[in-house]
C-alpha positions as CSV (number, residue, x, y, z in Angstrom):
1,M,-23.9,27.2,1.3
2,S,-26.6,28.2,-1.3
3,T,-28.1,31.3,-1.8
4,M,-31.6,32.5,-2.8
5,T,-31.6,34.5,-5.9
6,H,-34.3,35.9,-7.8
7,K,-33.9,38.4,-10.8
8,G,-30.2,39.1,-9.6
9,F,-31.2,40.0,-6.3
10,A,-29.6,37.7,-3.6
11,A,-30.9,37.5,0.0
12,R,-29.4,37.2,3.4
13,V,-31.7,35.3,5.7
14,E,-31.6,34.4,9.6
15,Y,-33.6,32.9,11.8
16,S,-35.5,34.9,14.8
17,D,-36.3,32.3,17.6
18,E,-38.4,34.5,19.3
19,D,-40.7,35.6,16.4
20,A,-40.5,31.9,15.1
21,C,-40.0,32.5,11.5
22,F,-36.9,33.1,9.0
23,I,-36.6,37.1,8.2
24,G,-34.7,38.3,5.1
25,H,-33.0,41.6,3.6
26,I,-31.8,41.8,-0.1
27,A,-28.2,41.7,0.4
28,G,-25.6,44.2,-1.6
29,I,-28.3,47.3,-2.5
30,Q,-28.9,50.9,-0.3
31,D,-32.8,50.4,0.0
32,V,-33.7,49.0,2.7
33,I,-36.0,45.9,1.8
34,G,-37.3,43.2,4.2
35,F,-39.3,40.1,4.1
36,H,-40.4,37.0,6.1
37,G,-42.1,33.6,6.1
38,E,-42.2,30.4,8.4
39,S,-41.0,28.1,6.3
40,V,-38.7,28.1,3.2
41,A,-41.5,27.7,0.7
42,E,-42.9,31.0,2.3
43,L,-40.0,32.6,3.0
44,R,-39.0,32.1,-1.3
45,A,-42.6,33.2,-2.3
46,A,-42.0,36.5,-0.2
47,F,-38.2,37.0,-1.3
48,E,-39.4,36.7,-5.0
49,E,-42.6,39.1,-4.6
50,A,-40.1,41.9,-2.4
51,V,-38.3,42.0,-5.6
52,E,-40.9,42.2,-7.7
53,D,-42.4,45.1,-5.6
54,Y,-39.3,47.0,-5.2
55,L,-38.4,46.7,-9.2
56,E,-42.3,47.9,-9.9
57,T,-42.4,50.7,-7.4
58,C,-38.6,51.6,-8.8
59,Q,-40.6,51.3,-12.2
60,K,-43.2,54.0,-11.1
61,L,-41.1,56.2,-9.5
62,G,-39.0,56.8,-12.6
63,R,-35.5,55.6,-11.0
64,E,-33.3,52.8,-11.5
65,P,-33.1,50.0,-8.6
66,N,-30.0,49.5,-6.9
67,R,-28.3,46.6,-8.2
68,P,-26.6,44.3,-6.3
69,Y,-23.4,44.0,-7.5
70,S,-21.4,45.6,-10.4
71,G,-19.1,42.6,-11.4
72,Q,-16.1,45.0,-10.2
73,F,-13.8,44.8,-7.1
74,R,-10.7,46.8,-6.3
75,L,-8.3,44.3,-3.9
76,R,-5.1,45.8,-2.4
77,L,-2.4,43.1,-2.1
78,A,1.6,43.4,-1.2
79,P,3.8,44.2,-4.3
80,E,5.3,40.8,-3.8
81,L,1.8,39.0,-3.8
82,H,0.8,40.8,-6.6
83,A,3.9,39.7,-8.7
84,R,3.4,36.2,-7.5
85,A,-0.5,35.8,-8.3
86,A,0.4,37.5,-12.1
87,M,3.3,34.9,-12.9
88,V,1.2,32.2,-11.4
89,A,-1.8,33.5,-13.7
90,E,0.6,34.1,-16.7
91,S,1.7,30.3,-16.5
92,H,-2.1,29.0,-16.2
93,G,-2.4,31.1,-19.5
94,K,-4.3,33.3,-18.0
95,S,-4.7,37.2,-17.3
96,L,-4.7,38.2,-13.5
97,N,-8.4,38.6,-13.8
98,A,-9.3,35.1,-15.1
99,W,-7.2,33.7,-12.7
100,V,-8.4,35.6,-9.5
101,S,-12.3,35.3,-10.7
102,D,-11.3,30.9,-11.1
103,V,-9.6,30.9,-7.9
104,I,-12.8,32.7,-6.4
105,E,-15.1,30.4,-8.4
106,K,-13.4,27.4,-7.1
107,G,-13.4,28.3,-3.2
108,I,-16.9,29.6,-3.3
109,T,-17.9,26.1,-4.8
110,A,-16.0,24.3,-2.2
111,A,-17.3,26.5,1.1
């Protein structure tokens, strides 16, 4: 699966059979920003334009744009799983955070 991105923002895209076009939204932010296109090229251009318009509007309003992801997330695990993961990370000479990041990266690449 490939993700359409522009300036750190990612697109969530669906196809509307009723409208015969692709409909997208910027993913991972609270503000609602949509765009559409009849082809992938049109969709990409509309997505990039939506991001640029959003950033310009935020600047004009004097507020920070929503950012999709901070790079941090909390994960709750059973204590036994947490301990096993920490031991595996240590056996690879990595912190638990670095090891989990590597595992997620490999999983996403394989998907």
